[in-house]
N, C-alpha and C positions, 0 to 999 in steps of 0.2 A: 193281271186282268182276269176278271171272272167271265167265263163263257158258259152259257146254259144251253142244254139240248132238250128238245121236246119231241114226244111221239116216237116215230120210227127212227129219227136221228139218235135219240137217247138209246134206243135198243141197239143200234148198230155200233155206236161209239162205246157203249157199255157203262156210261155214267150220266147222271142228270146234270152235273156241273163239274167244271174243273178250273183251276187257276193256271194260266199260261203266261209266258213271257216271250212274246214274239220278237223277232229281230227288229231293229230300228227302221229298216227299209220297208217294213209292212205298214202301210199307211191307210189302206181302205178295207172295207168289209170284204170285198171280193178277194183281195190279196190275203186277208186273214183266213178266209175259207180255204183257199188254195194251200196255204201253209199248214193249216190244221189237217188237211187231207193227207199230208205226209207223215203224220204222227204215228199212225198204226193202220193195220188192215181195216179195222172197223171204221176209223175216221175216213179212210179212202173210200170205203163203200158208202158211207153217209153222204159224202160230198161228190160222188161220182157224176151226178147230174145236177149241175148248178141251177138249172131252170126249175128243179123240184124243191129247192130250198129257199125259204124266206128268212129274213133277218130283222132284228130290232136292235137299236142302240139306245140304251137307257129307256127301254119300253116304248120307243117310237120306231115305227117301220122305217127301214133303211134300204137303199139300193146298193148294188155292188160297189159303186164308185163313192159311196159315203165314207168320209174320213172318220176316224175314231181316235181316242186317246187311251192310254193305258189305265186311266181311272174309270173308264166306261164299263158298263155291264153289256155284254153282247149276247144275244139269244138267237139261236137257229131253230127253225121249225118248218114243217111242211105247209104248203098252201092250205088255207082254210076254206071250207065250204059252208054255206048257210042254207037255210031253208025253213 
């Protein structure tokens, strides 16, 4: 599965994208974020505050309880502001 990181998440993780193979019991975006947080110190820092991270599944905004499949593209990014 392809995972994309944007803005300060990319800076903390150290890559803009990576291909991962989460365990089969990881079914939701929130579970995926928690699993990713265990991959490295940079991942842990990026996902330390789940309230500060937004997600999209196949370019559609997704909540933590949103399910995904391994064919999906998952993106993590900070909240956006407008003006």
